[in-house]
C-alpha angles and dihedrals in degrees: 000000000000114000118229117254112262119232111248116252111230117231116266122208116265109246123216117243089249094053093042090054091048092051091048091056090065085082130045119256091249091054093047091050092049093047092049092052092046091050092051089052091051092048091050092052092048090050091053091048094044096237135123119269097195119065093021125203113233091232090058092050090049090051088050090054091047091051095055101024096052105026126060112245119225111273094025131095097213141017120279115278119260089242089058091050090051090053090050090054090048090054092049090048091050092055091048091051090051091055096040097250128137112268111249090204089071093058115108093233093056092045092051091048090055091046090051091051091051093049094045092051091046090055093046097053125076099210132045122263102001118206094035113136116250112253116249110234124217090238091056091045091056091050091048094050091049091048097052095045110117137145096204125114125286095354091065092061092051092045092051091052094044092051091053092044096050095044092047092050093046101041092038093046089224136166119241091246089059093048094053094045096047113122131206089242091058092068131079125188111229123200094220107022103041106232133356114210113199112203108203090202139345143186091284094036105055091150091063102240087150132231129219118219119197116222099190138198109260128218090238121053091220092063099029105124092195092054092047092051092046092052092048094048092046091051091048090050091053091049091048092051092048090055089072126071116257117260111283094022118109112198097165092103095054124099116265092246091052093049089049092054092048092050091049092052093048093048093048092049093047095045093047090053091054093045092048090051089056091048092050091053090050092050091051089052094243110165096176114136118244093207097078091102130032115269109265094014109160104157121112118258132020118320120250122258094269127027120181111222089224088069095056124095095242096143098241134082122273091231092059120110116268092222117040137176118270117212120221087253089061096253119133119235139176128322124302128258123232090252090057090064091055090045091054092050095047092045090054092047092051092050089051091049093244126141116263102194112117095012125119140145087287088065088077094061093039089048093054093050092046095047092045090050090049089051087056096250112162121247089247091055091050091049090052089064102033099038094228111165099210139033089237091060091053090051091057090060096044113103117187117196092208133030086232092064108105091355118141091220090073090061097055095089094229 
């Protein structure tokens, strides 16, 4: 069979490394990685079919969508989701924009192919919006926090971090990528509000206008985000201090393995003391919040209205991650991965005896929106915390347990 002649690709100007890096920064690293993988997939398919990848004919892109949106690819149990097909088209369009070609995704044929994939998949499924993470309820969150609470070593260190992580993600309505990239310097203690978390940029704020998330004091110490963060930061400060030799002790001449053992012993002793103090307060029935003063505050007198965490003597750098990995020995390590957030949530659900199917890190953000909606918060109030740009985006995250929730029929007085 004779292959069709490929359209010549006009020369594009060679960009300097400096300009190429600046252009790349127009998209987030996650977007660039996804587009690159999608483009390699498209090029491989075009090579097998004997057609040109760049510039692409709209009919070829539509055939590509039909191949993977209607047929089941080897190794899968169902066709690719319509959302995946839309991302593929976005990646193809991005490459065409870069080289100055018309975007095939704007062609009516490609748009109708995507619409057909969405409608076909909607008819085939039995429930709405498959693949959406289940929303975490406040009731479940309370059970999870109570279940993971422990003062043992090293479980107590992990439990303290997980409590702060889950509450921050839930109350802040945050994505997992924002949780794992949060820095100490991004937080400010506030005398009335608890903590202010300033996000320099986000998925919907690529230009870096900034968004402030309030992590408030709760009525109950179990679900008080400010208390959970204070406990975690205090524990990290104790562990950081124990990593250094006591005054008057020179350990520089010791073998690395010996120094490591000494650090481990000091950290365990220091952490156990902090965890026991918390246990003692619980036994005495003390419900006082620990977030009334900034963590590590040692100055005389009451603190000012706002105290940046970067200005406090916590013993670690302001650029360090807020949430870090905890080794099975109890030592803290580098920052968390996105999967670690899901692991923490599922681990807490298992300890509480709750089902785990359908839950992920995204359940935190969906849970905040759903619980706020159930508490009759307005869409504007929800957007103020989550940073959603549109009402429609908020609606995607809202999960109502009953069709009667938020339904006008329940207000008719029948």
